[in-house]
Backbone as numpy.savetxt, mean C-alpha at the origin, in Angstrom:
# Nx Ny Nz CAx CAy CAz Cx Cy Cz
35.55 51.95 -22.18 34.51 50.98 -21.94 33.46 51.45 -20.92
32.24 51.25 -21.13 31.16 51.80 -20.29 30.88 50.85 -19.10
31.44 51.19 -17.94 31.37 50.26 -16.79 29.94 50.04 -16.40
29.13 51.13 -16.47 27.71 50.99 -16.13 27.02 50.02 -17.03
27.35 50.06 -18.31 26.70 49.14 -19.26 27.11 47.65 -18.97
28.39 47.52 -18.70 28.92 46.16 -18.35 28.19 45.63 -17.15
28.09 46.40 -16.12 27.40 46.01 -14.82 25.93 45.72 -15.08
25.22 46.49 -15.88 23.87 46.23 -16.15 23.71 44.84 -16.90
24.66 44.60 -17.82 24.49 43.37 -18.55 24.81 42.14 -17.61
25.75 42.42 -16.70 26.13 41.32 -15.72 24.94 40.93 -14.80
24.24 42.05 -14.31 23.17 41.74 -13.41 21.97 41.16 -14.13
21.79 41.51 -15.42 20.77 40.95 -16.22 21.00 39.49 -16.43
22.24 39.11 -16.64 22.55 37.68 -16.79 22.31 36.88 -15.52
22.68 37.43 -14.36 22.38 36.79 -13.06 20.85 36.59 -12.86
20.08 37.63 -13.25 18.64 37.46 -13.15 18.08 36.42 -14.02
18.64 36.33 -15.28 18.17 35.35 -16.18 18.45 33.90 -15.65
19.72 33.78 -15.10 20.04 32.43 -14.54 19.22 32.04 -13.36
18.68 33.02 -12.64 17.87 32.71 -11.43 16.46 32.26 -11.80
16.00 32.56 -13.02 14.71 32.16 -13.50 14.66 30.66 -13.77
13.40 30.00 -13.62 13.30 28.61 -13.95 13.78 28.28 -15.40
14.58 27.33 -15.48 15.22 27.02 -16.79 14.35 26.15 -17.71
13.92 26.68 -18.81 12.95 25.92 -19.64 13.64 24.64 -20.17
14.95 24.55 -20.19 15.51 23.36 -20.74 15.24 22.14 -19.98
15.14 22.30 -18.65 14.83 21.17 -17.79 13.45 20.56 -18.07
12.44 21.45 -18.12 11.07 21.00 -18.41 11.05 20.37 -19.85
11.71 21.01 -20.76 11.76 20.48 -22.15 12.43 19.14 -22.19
13.46 19.00 -21.27 14.17 17.73 -21.21 13.31 16.65 -20.78
12.46 16.91 -19.78 11.51 15.86 -19.21 10.54 15.56 -20.36
10.00 16.51 -21.05 9.02 16.31 -22.10 9.66 15.39 -23.12
10.92 15.72 -23.56 11.57 14.96 -24.62 11.87 13.51 -24.07
12.25 13.41 -22.78 12.60 12.09 -22.18 11.35 11.17 -22.24
10.21 11.63 -21.83 9.08 10.77 -21.63 8.25 10.59 -22.84
8.37 11.55 -23.78 7.49 11.49 -24.96 7.75 10.23 -25.77
6.70 9.47 -26.09 6.80 8.24 -26.84 7.26 7.01 -26.02
7.51 7.21 -24.70 7.90 6.13 -23.82 6.66 5.52 -23.13
6.94 4.38 -22.50 5.88 3.74 -21.65 6.46 3.57 -20.22
5.68 3.93 -19.28 6.01 3.69 -17.86 5.57 2.25 -17.50
6.44 1.49 -16.77 6.12 0.26 -16.28 5.53 0.33 -14.89
4.32 -0.23 -14.65 3.65 -0.10 -13.39 3.61 -1.56 -12.86
4.40 -1.84 -11.83 4.54 -3.20 -11.31 3.65 -3.31 -10.05
2.76 -4.33 -10.10 1.80 -4.59 -9.00 2.29 -5.92 -8.30
2.43 -5.88 -7.02 3.03 -6.98 -6.27 1.98 -8.15 -6.04
0.85 -8.14 -6.69 -0.15 -9.18 -6.47 -0.83 -9.54 -7.77
-1.64 -10.57 -7.63 -2.30 -11.18 -8.83 -3.47 -10.18 -9.23
-3.98 -10.46 -10.49 -5.09 -9.68 -10.91 -6.31 -9.92 -10.12
-7.08 -8.93 -9.86 -8.38 -9.05 -9.23 -8.54 -8.58 -7.77
-7.47 -8.40 -7.08 -7.52 -8.02 -5.71 -7.60 -6.50 -5.56
-7.60 -6.01 -4.29 -7.70 -4.62 -3.97 -6.52 -3.83 -4.50
-5.33 -4.34 -4.30 -4.12 -3.57 -4.89 -4.25 -3.49 -6.41
-4.59 -4.49 -7.09 -4.71 -4.47 -8.49 -5.80 -3.54 -8.95
-6.94 -3.52 -8.29 -8.01 -2.60 -8.62 -7.59 -1.12 -8.58
-6.98 -0.75 -7.50 -6.57 0.66 -7.30 -5.48 1.00 -8.37
-4.49 0.07 -8.53 -3.44 0.31 -9.48 -3.92 0.58 -10.91
-4.81 -0.30 -11.39 -5.32 -0.21 -12.72 -6.16 1.04 -12.97
-6.91 1.51 -11.97 -7.63 2.76 -12.11 -6.59 3.92 -12.26
-5.57 3.92 -11.37 -4.56 4.97 -11.45 -3.83 4.88 -12.78
-3.55 3.71 -13.30 -2.74 3.59 -14.58 -3.52 4.25 -15.76
-4.83 4.31 -15.72 -5.65 4.83 -16.83 -5.61 6.31 -16.91
-5.10 6.97 -15.85 -5.13 8.44 -15.79 -3.67 9.07 -15.59
-2.83 8.34 -15.02 -1.54 8.89 -14.55 -0.72 9.47 -15.74
-0.59 8.68 -16.79 0.28 9.10 -17.91 0.01 10.52 -18.51
-1.18 10.94 -18.60 -1.52 12.23 -19.22 -1.12 13.40 -18.37
-0.75 13.12 -17.09 -0.24 14.20 -16.22 1.29 14.25 -16.11
1.93 13.29 -16.78 3.37 13.28 -16.89 3.86 14.12 -17.99
5.08 14.73 -17.91 5.63 15.41 -19.11 5.76 14.39 -20.28
5.40 14.84 -21.44 5.47 13.90 -22.58 4.37 12.95 -22.73
3.45 12.85 -21.62 2.34 12.01 -21.69 2.67 10.55 -22.11
3.50 9.87 -21.42 3.80 8.42 -21.70 2.73 7.53 -21.51
2.66 6.41 -22.13 1.73 5.30 -21.78 2.11 4.63 -20.52
1.21 3.89 -19.96 1.42 3.15 -18.68 1.04 1.72 -18.89
2.01 0.83 -18.77 1.83 -0.60 -19.04 1.93 -1.31 -17.59
0.78 -1.99 -17.27 0.63 -2.67 -15.98 1.19 -4.08 -16.04
2.04 -4.42 -15.04 2.60 -5.76 -14.97 2.28 -6.34 -13.56
1.60 -7.40 -13.46 1.37 -8.10 -12.22 2.56 -9.04 -11.91
3.08 -8.85 -10.71 4.27 -9.68 -10.25 4.02 -10.28 -8.90
3.08 -11.19 -8.81 2.80 -11.77 -7.50 3.93 -12.67 -7.04
3.93 -12.90 -5.71 4.92 -13.83 -5.13 5.38 -13.31 -3.79
5.39 -14.26 -2.79 6.03 -13.94 -1.45 5.37 -12.73 -0.77
4.05 -12.59 -0.95 3.35 -11.53 -0.25 3.77 -10.20 -0.71
4.14 -9.99 -1.95 4.55 -8.70 -2.39 6.14 -8.47 -2.42
6.83 -9.36 -1.72 8.34 -9.20 -1.57 8.96 -9.35 -2.96
8.50 -10.23 -3.78 9.09 -10.43 -5.11 9.11 -9.17 -5.82
8.00 -8.45 -5.99 7.88 -7.17 -6.65 8.76 -6.13 -6.03
8.76 -6.07 -4.71 9.54 -5.10 -3.97 11.07 -5.23 -4.30
11.49 -6.50 -4.18 12.93 -6.78 -4.55 13.27 -6.44 -6.02
12.33 -6.74 -6.87 12.58 -6.39 -8.29 12.69 -4.87 -8.54
11.77 -4.16 -7.96 11.74 -2.66 -8.14 13.01 -2.08 -7.49
13.42 -2.62 -6.41 14.67 -2.07 -5.69 15.93 -2.43 -6.33
16.06 -3.65 -6.78 17.30 -4.18 -7.21 17.54 -4.27 -8.74
16.45 -4.48 -9.49 16.56 -4.85 -10.93 15.94 -3.79 -11.86
14.85 -3.14 -11.44 14.20 -2.19 -12.34 15.16 -1.03 -12.67
14.95 -0.48 -13.85 15.80 0.72 -14.20 15.52 1.88 -13.27
16.61 2.57 -12.94 16.53 3.73 -12.02 16.56 5.02 -12.83
15.57 5.11 -13.77 15.58 6.21 -14.72 14.18 6.89 -14.79
13.35 6.70 -13.82 12.07 7.36 -13.77 11.06 6.74 -14.66
11.36 5.49 -15.13 10.40 4.76 -16.05 9.61 3.70 -15.37
9.82 3.51 -14.05 9.12 2.40 -13.32 8.47 2.96 -12.09
7.22 2.54 -11.84 6.51 2.79 -10.57 5.95 1.46 -10.16
5.52 1.36 -8.88 5.04 0.16 -8.43 4.08 0.31 -7.21
3.29 -0.80 -6.97 2.50 -0.82 -5.73 2.78 -2.15 -5.07
3.25 -2.10 -3.82 3.60 -3.31 -3.11 2.78 -3.38 -1.80
2.91 -4.48 -1.11 2.10 -4.72 0.07 2.39 -3.59 1.18
1.32 -3.07 1.74 1.47 -2.03 2.70 2.23 -2.43 3.98
2.37 -3.67 4.15 3.08 -4.19 5.37 4.59 -4.23 5.22
5.14 -3.99 4.06 6.61 -4.23 3.86 7.49 -3.36 4.72
7.18 -2.05 4.99 7.97 -1.33 5.92 8.02 -1.98 7.33
6.84 -2.55 7.73 6.80 -3.30 9.01 7.48 -4.58 8.86
7.36 -5.27 7.80 8.04 -6.56 7.66 9.53 -6.41 7.57
10.02 -5.31 7.11 11.47 -5.08 7.00 12.06 -5.01 8.44
11.25 -4.44 9.41 11.73 -4.45 10.82 11.63 -5.81 11.46
10.58 -6.52 11.15 10.31 -7.75 11.82 11.07 -8.94 11.20
11.21 -8.90 9.83 11.84 -10.06 9.13 12.88 -9.48 8.10
13.85 -8.77 8.53 14.78 -8.13 7.61 15.47 -9.15 6.67
15.58 -10.42 7.10 16.28 -11.38 6.25 15.38 -11.79 5.09
14.09 -11.49 5.06 13.19 -11.98 4.00 13.17 -10.97 2.81
13.81 -9.82 3.03 13.80 -8.78 1.98 15.14 -8.36 1.53
15.25 -7.92 0.29 16.58 -7.42 -0.23 16.39 -5.87 -0.57
15.76 -5.21 0.30 15.44 -3.76 0.09 15.70 -3.00 1.41
15.70 -1.70 1.25 15.57 -0.78 2.36 14.47 0.15 2.05
13.25 -0.01 2.64 12.08 0.72 2.26 12.22 2.18 2.37
13.10 2.65 3.24 13.26 4.07 3.40 14.03 4.68 2.19
14.64 3.85 1.37 15.40 4.36 0.16 14.59 4.34 -1.09
13.42 3.64 -1.08 12.59 3.83 -2.24 12.16 5.26 -2.36
11.90 5.71 -3.54 11.27 7.01 -3.77 9.74 6.85 -3.71
9.16 7.24 -2.59 7.70 7.10 -2.41 7.00 8.20 -3.17
6.05 7.84 -3.97 5.44 8.81 -4.92 4.20 9.40 -4.35
3.41 8.61 -3.58 2.21 9.18 -3.04 1.22 8.04 -2.60
0.32 8.35 -1.79 -0.73 7.47 -1.28 -2.05 7.75 -1.89
-2.72 6.76 -2.52 -4.05 6.88 -3.01 -5.05 6.85 -1.86
-4.96 5.90 -0.99 -5.93 5.74 0.07 -5.34 4.95 1.22
-5.71 5.34 2.40 -5.35 4.47 3.55 -6.17 3.18 3.46
-5.86 2.16 4.18 -6.48 0.88 3.97 -7.32 0.48 5.26
-8.63 0.58 5.16 -9.47 0.07 6.22 -9.79 -1.36 5.84
-8.87 -2.35 6.16 -9.15 -3.72 5.83 -10.17 -4.36 6.80
-10.86 -5.31 6.27 -11.89 -6.00 7.03 -11.66 -7.48 7.07
-11.63 -8.05 8.17 -11.68 -9.53 8.32 -13.10 -9.94 8.24
-13.48 -10.78 7.23 -14.86 -11.25 7.10 -14.91 -12.69 6.90
-16.03 -13.39 7.23 -16.18 -14.78 7.13 -17.47 -15.14 6.39
-17.41 -16.33 5.76 -18.62 -16.86 5.04 -19.69 -17.10 6.10
-20.97 -16.98 5.62 -22.09 -17.04 6.55 -22.21 -18.40 7.24
-21.57 -19.48 6.73 -21.66 -20.81 7.35 -20.53 -21.02 8.34
-19.60 -20.12 8.45 -18.44 -20.29 9.34 -18.90 -20.38 10.77
-18.14 -21.19 11.58 -18.49 -21.23 13.01 -18.41 -19.93 13.78
-17.51 -19.01 13.30 -17.32 -17.73 13.90 -18.17 -16.70 13.23
-19.25 -16.15 13.91 -20.10 -15.19 13.31 -19.78 -13.76 13.70
-19.14 -13.54 14.83 -18.59 -12.35 15.26 -17.27 -12.59 16.00
-16.44 -11.58 16.06 -15.00 -11.78 16.37 -14.89 -12.46 17.74
-15.76 -12.17 18.67 -15.74 -12.84 20.07 -15.81 -14.29 19.93
-16.49 -14.81 18.89 -16.58 -16.31 18.84 -15.28 -16.98 18.63
-14.26 -16.21 18.10 -12.99 -16.83 17.78 -12.15 -17.17 19.02
-12.64 -16.77 20.24 -12.00 -17.14 21.42 -12.38 -18.61 21.80
-13.40 -19.13 21.23 -13.83 -20.54 21.45 -13.90 -21.44 20.31
-14.15 -20.79 19.09 -14.30 -21.62 17.89 -13.23 -21.33 16.94
-12.72 -22.30 16.18 -11.65 -22.16 15.25 -12.14 -21.36 14.01
-11.28 -20.48 13.57 -11.45 -19.66 12.36 -10.36 -19.88 11.37
-10.61 -20.48 10.19 -9.57 -20.75 9.20 -9.45 -19.53 8.28
-8.31 -18.89 8.33 -8.10 -17.62 7.63 -7.11 -17.81 6.53
-7.45 -17.35 5.30 -6.47 -17.29 4.22 -5.66 -15.98 4.34
-4.36 -16.11 4.37 -3.44 -14.91 4.45 -2.47 -15.02 3.37
-2.87 -14.40 2.17 -2.03 -14.47 0.95 -0.94 -13.36 1.02
-1.20 -12.33 1.74 -0.14 -11.30 1.78 0.59 -11.22 3.11
1.77 -10.51 3.10 2.53 -10.55 4.34 1.80 -9.80 5.46
1.07 -8.74 5.16 0.33 -8.06 6.24 -0.62 -8.90 6.94
-1.48 -9.60 6.18 -2.55 -10.40 6.82 -1.98 -11.56 7.53
-0.86 -12.14 7.03 -0.24 -13.32 7.67 0.36 -12.84 9.07
1.11 -11.79 9.12 1.70 -11.35 10.31 0.66 -10.90 11.33
-0.36 -10.16 10.86 -1.40 -9.72 11.78 -2.20 -10.83 12.31
-2.60 -11.84 11.50 -3.37 -13.00 12.03 -2.55 -13.72 13.06
-1.28 -13.97 12.82 -0.42 -14.64 13.80 -0.34 -13.75 15.08
-0.17 -12.50 14.93 -0.03 -11.59 16.09 -1.25 -11.58 16.97
-2.44 -11.38 16.35 -3.70 -11.40 17.11 -3.89 -12.75 17.77
-3.61 -13.83 17.02 -3.80 -15.13 17.64 -2.93 -15.32 18.92
-1.70 -14.92 18.87 -0.80 -15.14 19.99 -0.96 -14.10 21.11
-1.23 -12.85 20.77 -1.44 -11.83 21.82 -2.78 -12.05 22.55
-3.86 -12.28 21.89 -5.13 -12.35 22.39 -5.72 -13.71 22.69
-5.06 -14.80 22.14 -5.47 -16.11 22.36 -6.70 -16.56 21.52
-6.78 -15.94 20.33 -7.84 -16.35 19.47 -7.49 -17.62 18.68
-8.51 -18.41 18.31 -8.33 -19.71 17.73 -8.28 -19.59 16.20
-7.24 -18.93 15.73 -7.06 -18.80 14.29 -6.16 -19.89 13.72
-6.60 -20.44 12.65 -5.81 -21.39 11.79 -5.47 -20.61 10.52
-4.16 -20.37 10.25 -3.79 -19.50 9.18 -3.23 -20.34 7.99
-3.83 -20.10 6.87 -3.51 -20.79 5.61 -2.87 -19.83 4.64
-1.70 -20.17 4.15 -0.91 -19.26 3.30 -0.81 -19.71 1.86
-1.47 -20.82 1.39 -1.25 -21.37 0.15 -1.99 -20.76 -1.03
-2.83 -19.82 -0.83 -3.62 -19.20 -1.91 -2.86 -17.95 -2.40
-2.92 -17.76 -3.72 -2.08 -16.66 -4.31 -2.66 -15.31 -4.09
-3.91 -15.12 -3.97 -4.45 -13.82 -3.84 -5.94 -13.84 -3.42
-6.56 -12.65 -3.53 -7.95 -12.59 -3.11 -8.90 -13.42 -3.87
-8.80 -13.42 -5.16 -9.70 -14.25 -5.96 -9.63 -15.70 -5.57
-8.53 -16.32 -5.46 -8.35 -17.74 -5.03 -8.93 -17.92 -3.65
-8.68 -16.98 -2.73 -9.14 -17.13 -1.37 -10.64 -17.06 -1.31
-11.25 -16.20 -2.07 -12.75 -16.06 -2.07 -13.37 -17.37 -2.63
-12.80 -17.95 -3.70 -13.35 -19.24 -4.13 -13.17 -20.28 -3.14
-12.05 -20.38 -2.47 -11.78 -21.35 -1.47 -12.74 -21.23 -0.26
-13.16 -19.94 0.05 -14.10 -19.68 1.11 -15.44 -20.26 0.65
-15.88 -19.99 -0.54 -17.13 -20.58 -0.93 -17.18 -22.04 -1.07
-16.03 -22.66 -1.29 -15.97 -24.17 -1.30 -15.84 -24.74 0.06
-15.73 -23.90 1.06 -15.62 -24.38 2.52 -14.23 -24.81 2.88
-13.24 -24.50 2.01 -11.81 -24.87 2.44 -11.28 -23.93 3.49
-11.72 -22.70 3.50 -11.38 -21.72 4.52 -12.67 -21.07 4.99
-12.56 -20.32 6.14 -13.71 -19.59 6.62 -13.68 -18.09 6.33
-12.47 -17.48 6.27 -12.40 -16.06 6.26 -11.05 -15.54 5.59
-11.16 -14.22 5.21 -10.03 -13.58 4.68 -10.12 -12.06 4.97
-9.14 -11.31 4.66 -9.20 -9.80 4.80 -9.20 -9.18 3.40
-9.91 -8.01 3.35 -9.89 -7.21 2.15 -10.08 -5.83 2.53
-9.54 -4.82 1.76 -9.92 -3.41 2.04 -11.43 -3.23 2.00
-12.01 -2.45 2.83 -13.39 -2.21 2.85 -13.86 -1.64 1.50
-13.22 -0.72 0.90 -13.64 -0.19 -0.36 -13.70 -1.30 -1.45
-12.70 -2.15 -1.49 -12.73 -3.16 -2.48 -13.78 -4.21 -2.19
-13.96 -4.55 -0.95 -15.00 -5.56 -0.55 -16.43 -4.97 -0.94
-16.63 -3.76 -0.63 -17.87 -3.15 -0.93 -18.15 -3.07 -2.43
-17.04 -2.75 -3.16 -17.25 -2.64 -4.62 -17.40 -3.97 -5.26
-16.62 -4.97 -4.96 -16.55 -6.28 -5.69 -17.58 -7.26 -5.14
-18.09 -7.16 -3.89 -18.98 -8.06 -3.32 -20.20 -7.48 -2.69
-20.77 -6.49 -3.41 -21.89 -5.80 -2.97 -23.11 -6.82 -2.77
-23.21 -7.74 -3.64 -24.24 -8.75 -3.52 -24.15 -9.60 -2.33
-22.91 -10.01 -1.99 -22.69 -10.78 -0.80 -23.17 -10.01 0.50
-22.78 -8.72 0.50 -23.18 -7.92 1.60 -24.68 -7.71 1.71
-25.37 -7.54 0.57 -26.82 -7.38 0.50 -27.55 -8.59 0.92
-27.01 -9.75 0.51 -27.66 -11.05 0.86 -27.17 -11.68 2.09
-26.28 -10.99 2.79 -25.78 -11.46 4.10 -25.03 -12.81 3.92
-24.30 -12.93 2.82 -23.53 -14.14 2.61 -22.23 -14.06 3.47
-21.80 -12.96 3.93 -20.64 -12.81 4.71 -20.94 -12.04 6.02
-20.10 -12.30 6.97 -20.18 -11.56 8.31 -18.93 -10.77 8.49
-19.03 -9.48 8.67 -17.92 -8.67 8.98 -17.49 -8.88 10.46
-16.18 -9.25 10.64 -15.82 -9.58 12.03 -15.03 -8.43 12.65
-14.11 -7.77 12.01 -13.38 -6.71 12.62 -12.67 -5.86 11.62
-12.26 -4.64 11.95 -11.53 -3.76 11.08 -10.00 -3.90 11.46
-9.22 -4.31 10.47 -7.80 -4.65 10.74 -6.93 -3.42 10.46
-7.11 -2.38 11.24 -6.43 -1.15 11.05 -6.44 -0.28 12.28
-5.79 0.80 12.24 -5.65 1.73 13.37 -6.92 2.51 13.51
-7.46 3.05 12.40 -8.61 3.92 12.44 -9.88 3.30 11.93
-10.98 3.60 12.57 -12.28 3.03 12.22 -12.79 3.67 10.97
-13.41 2.96 10.04 -14.01 3.58 8.88 -15.36 4.22 9.22
-15.63 5.38 8.80 -16.95 6.06 9.09 -18.15 5.26 8.67
-18.04 4.45 7.64 -19.13 3.68 7.22 -19.52 2.41 8.06
-18.64 2.15 9.06 -18.72 0.91 9.78 -18.81 1.15 11.28
-19.74 1.96 11.72 -19.91 2.22 13.20 -20.27 0.92 13.90
-19.60 0.69 15.06 -19.97 -0.53 15.83 -19.09 -1.78 15.49
-18.45 -1.78 14.36 -17.57 -2.84 14.05 -16.22 -2.61 14.65
-15.73 -3.46 15.57 -14.55 -3.09 16.30 -13.31 -3.12 15.41
-12.38 -2.15 15.79 -11.04 -2.30 15.14 -10.20 -3.26 15.96
-9.11 -3.72 15.34 -8.25 -4.69 16.05 -7.63 -4.01 17.28
-7.35 -2.67 17.26 -6.81 -2.03 18.37 -7.76 -1.98 19.59
-9.07 -1.92 19.25 -10.08 -1.92 20.33 -10.17 -3.26 21.06
-9.64 -4.28 20.57 -9.58 -5.59 21.23 -8.56 -5.64 22.29
-7.66 -4.64 22.40 -6.58 -4.60 23.43 -7.25 -4.55 24.81
-6.57 -5.28 25.77 -7.08 -5.36 27.07 -6.21 -4.46 28.11
-5.16 -3.86 27.62 -4.35 -3.00 28.47 -3.55 -2.08 27.50
-2.79 -1.14 28.16 -2.01 -0.18 27.33 -0.92 -0.84 26.53
-0.19 -1.89 26.99 0.86 -2.59 26.30 0.29 -3.21 25.04
-0.89 -3.89 25.27 -1.50 -4.52 24.09 -1.92 -3.57 23.02
-2.42 -2.35 23.49 -2.81 -1.32 22.58 -1.62 -0.71 21.80
-0.54 -0.56 22.43 0.60 -0.09 21.69 1.12 -1.06 20.68
1.10 -2.34 21.05 1.60 -3.40 20.15 0.65 -3.58 18.97
-0.62 -3.55 19.18 -1.63 -3.63 18.16 -1.54 -2.45 17.17
-1.35 -1.21 17.75 -1.20 -0.01 16.90 0.01 -0.10 16.00
1.10 -0.65 16.56 2.30 -0.79 15.84 2.12 -1.81 14.66
1.43 -2.94 14.99 1.29 -3.92 13.93 0.29 -3.50 12.83
-0.64 -2.57 13.27 -1.70 -2.09 12.30 -1.26 -0.93 11.52
0.01 -0.45 11.76 0.47 0.88 11.18 0.50 0.80 9.68
0.52 -0.35 9.03 0.51 -0.46 7.62 -0.83 0.07 6.94
-1.83 0.10 7.81 -3.19 0.58 7.25 -3.03 2.07 6.87
-2.14 2.80 7.45 -1.97 4.15 7.06 -1.03 4.38 5.79
-0.27 3.40 5.43 0.42 3.37 4.17 -0.54 3.00 3.11
-1.39 1.99 3.28 -2.46 1.66 2.45 -2.00 1.41 0.95
-2.78 1.97 0.02 -2.46 1.81 -1.36 -1.58 2.94 -1.86
-0.35 2.69 -1.87 0.63 3.76 -2.15 1.58 3.26 -3.34
2.11 4.36 -3.98 2.95 4.15 -5.16 4.38 4.57 -4.82
5.32 3.79 -5.26 6.72 4.01 -5.09 7.45 3.82 -6.40
8.71 4.12 -6.37 9.60 3.83 -7.51 11.03 3.58 -6.96
11.88 3.07 -7.82 13.23 2.65 -7.37 14.08 3.73 -6.77
15.02 3.33 -5.93 15.89 4.36 -5.29 16.95 4.92 -6.30
17.60 6.02 -5.83 18.73 6.54 -6.53 18.46 6.90 -8.01
17.34 7.71 -8.15 16.96 8.20 -9.49 17.28 9.63 -9.61
17.32 10.16 -10.87 17.46 11.59 -11.05 16.36 12.36 -10.30
16.67 13.32 -9.43 15.63 14.00 -8.62 14.53 14.63 -9.42
14.90 15.21 -10.62 13.86 15.85 -11.34 12.77 14.85 -11.89
13.23 13.63 -12.14 12.19 12.65 -12.61 11.37 12.16 -11.48
11.94 12.02 -10.27 11.14 11.67 -9.10 10.06 12.89 -8.87
10.53 14.07 -8.94 9.66 15.26 -8.77 8.52 15.19 -9.81
8.85 14.84 -11.03 7.83 14.74 -12.07 6.81 13.63 -11.71
7.21 12.54 -11.23 6.38 11.40 -10.84 5.36 11.89 -9.71
6.02 12.48 -8.71 5.28 13.00 -7.58 4.15 14.09 -7.95
4.62 14.94 -8.81 3.64 16.03 -9.26 2.54 15.41 -10.10
2.86 14.45 -10.98 1.88 13.79 -11.78 0.88 13.00 -10.88
1.40 12.45 -9.86 0.52 11.69 -8.91 -0.51 12.58 -8.26
-0.07 13.72 -7.72 -1.01 14.60 -7.07 -1.97 15.21 -8.05
-1.56 15.55 -9.30 -2.42 16.00 -10.27 -3.49 14.93 -10.64
-3.16 13.75 -10.70 -4.02 12.65 -10.90 -5.10 12.58 -9.82
-4.62 12.77 -8.59 -5.60 12.71 -7.42 -6.66 13.79 -7.58
-6.38 14.85 -8.29 -7.33 15.94 -8.56 -8.06 15.88 -9.83
-7.71 14.91 -10.63 -8.31 14.76 -11.94 -9.74 14.33 -11.86
-10.61 15.04 -12.49 -12.06 14.81 -12.44 -12.47 13.46 -12.95
-11.79 13.02 -14.01 -12.14 11.76 -14.66 -11.69 10.61 -13.69
-10.47 10.81 -13.04 -10.07 9.78 -12.12 -10.95 9.68 -10.95
-11.38 10.77 -10.38 -12.20 10.85 -9.24 -13.56 10.23 -9.61
-14.10 10.50 -10.80 -15.37 9.92 -11.21 -15.26 8.45 -11.28
-14.16 7.90 -11.80 -14.02 6.46 -11.93 -13.94 5.81 -10.57
-13.25 6.38 -9.63 -13.14 5.81 -8.31 -14.49 5.82 -7.61
-15.31 6.80 -7.83 -16.61 6.87 -7.31 -17.53 5.82 -7.89
-17.36 5.61 -9.21 -18.20 4.65 -9.87 -17.85 3.15 -9.33
-16.58 2.97 -8.97 -16.09 1.68 -8.44 -16.23 1.58 -6.90
-16.74 2.74 -6.30 -16.93 2.80 -4.83 -15.55 2.62 -4.09
-14.53 3.23 -4.65 -13.20 3.17 -4.04 -12.97 4.44 -3.18
-12.35 4.23 -1.98 -12.06 5.36 -1.20 -10.80 6.12 -1.74
-10.88 7.38 -1.48 -9.66 8.25 -1.81 -9.26 9.01 -0.53
-8.05 8.84 -0.17 -7.43 9.54 0.98 -5.98 9.87 0.67
-5.73 10.72 -0.32 -4.35 10.82 -0.86 -3.47 11.64 0.08
-2.17 11.32 0.07 -1.12 12.23 0.66 0.01 12.24 -0.30
0.80 13.34 -0.20 1.89 13.55 -1.15 3.00 12.58 -0.95
3.97 12.51 -1.93 5.08 11.61 -1.89 6.00 11.96 -0.68
6.29 13.21 -0.45 7.19 13.66 0.62 6.58 13.31 1.94
5.31 13.50 2.16 4.65 13.19 3.31 4.66 11.66 3.62
4.47 10.92 2.56 4.51 9.43 2.65 5.99 8.98 2.88
6.91 9.63 2.26 8.31 9.27 2.54 8.59 9.47 4.03
8.23 10.59 4.56 8.47 10.87 6.04 7.75 9.80 6.91
6.51 9.39 6.55 5.88 8.41 7.34 6.58 7.10 7.32
7.13 6.65 6.20 7.84 5.39 6.10 9.08 5.49 6.92
9.77 6.60 6.86 11.08 6.71 7.65 10.70 6.72 9.09
9.62 7.33 9.51 9.21 7.36 10.96 8.82 5.96 11.42
8.12 5.15 10.59 7.71 3.89 10.99 8.89 2.90 11.10
10.05 3.23 10.51 11.22 2.39 10.54 12.16 2.68 11.75
11.73 3.63 12.56 12.52 4.07 13.73 11.84 3.72 14.95
11.73 2.39 15.23 11.05 1.93 16.46 12.07 1.23 17.36
11.67 1.17 18.66 12.65 0.59 19.65 12.92 -0.84 19.46
14.06 -1.36 19.69 14.43 -2.75 19.57 13.56 -3.62 20.45
13.22 -3.08 21.65 12.37 -3.89 22.58 10.97 -4.21 22.01
10.39 -3.16 21.34 9.08 -3.35 20.78 9.16 -4.26 19.53
10.23 -4.14 18.78 10.43 -5.00 17.62 10.55 -6.44 18.09
11.29 -6.66 19.13 11.56 -8.02 19.63 10.24 -8.64 20.15
9.43 -7.90 20.85 8.11 -8.44 21.28 7.27 -8.68 20.20
7.17 -7.82 19.14 6.33 -8.08 18.05 6.72 -9.27 17.23
8.02 -9.49 17.08 8.51 -10.65 16.39 8.08 -11.90 17.02
8.12 -11.94 18.38 7.71 -13.08 19.09 6.23 -13.38 18.88
5.39 -12.31 19.01 3.95 -12.58 18.90 3.51 -12.84 17.53
4.24 -12.29 16.59 3.86 -12.56 15.17 4.39 -14.01 14.74
5.00 -14.73 15.59 5.40 -16.12 15.29 6.68 -16.14 14.48
7.38 -15.01 14.35 8.58 -14.98 13.54 9.74 -15.77 14.16
9.97 -15.56 15.42 11.06 -16.22 16.11 10.91 -17.74 16.14
9.61 -18.21 16.22 9.35 -19.64 16.24 9.72 -20.26 14.92
9.71 -19.51 13.75 10.00 -20.09 12.45 11.46 -20.21 12.26
12.28 -19.43 13.05 13.71 -19.34 12.76 14.43 -20.37 13.62
């Protein structure tokens, strides 16, 4: 027997095994071909989350192996918690479901863990489309014309999502602003109609969505921009204060930065926990390819939507980091957000 020949054959086999295995890629192609991805949105049709999600849905599938279709399903309820609980506990864990939920849910899990049946650190985070520079704005007839007026005049705010509800309560209690917070409207569309009818004075929306959907209101000065409800100021809004800038000392600044941390999660995509890793990798790769897709970028520009993407792994790390906060800070934030008073 030729030992040299046997050794050569053995090393050739090892080298072949070290190469990327085409069966795995083919397996993904076969798995997704002819299928439809379910895209669950935690809010009603017409708001900022819905707008971003529907634009993504029109481009995402062609970057997936097998080019599956994407079916959008709106699942409003409990400020996005209903959708989060469904994706975490009920949705198939097979790479066929993605979702977009309220940016505040990682924060809400720390402040109100009893309200959720999830662990946000165990979702597979797929990627962020854009950070969220949300704006608190009021109808032009409201008694509050600039944010400083809210120290003396009542401002009735619709808070349909968990983030806006917690932040409104927090700012009210920390800074002493005269906010009356209404939670009965299902989403942005209902809240805007209520504002026009005079039932409420104000609501929050991402700046990109507000700019895109209500350009006429801005041009005709039908609304007044009161403040930016996020950590970072938007470059298009010089002079409009951020909520963090309202802090009067270092402790208030730390607390407000903590509460506004959801703005950095923004409009992000996730999928259920405990899935086959190669399918999670395929979703993450398709997401980043969509972010570079010329047709996708052109559509977001046409709709005046901001793009500020980060990868799934970077987003996963950010969510894990946001969940590791001191008990003392969490306890203080719970008190100021009005959570302890409800229990």
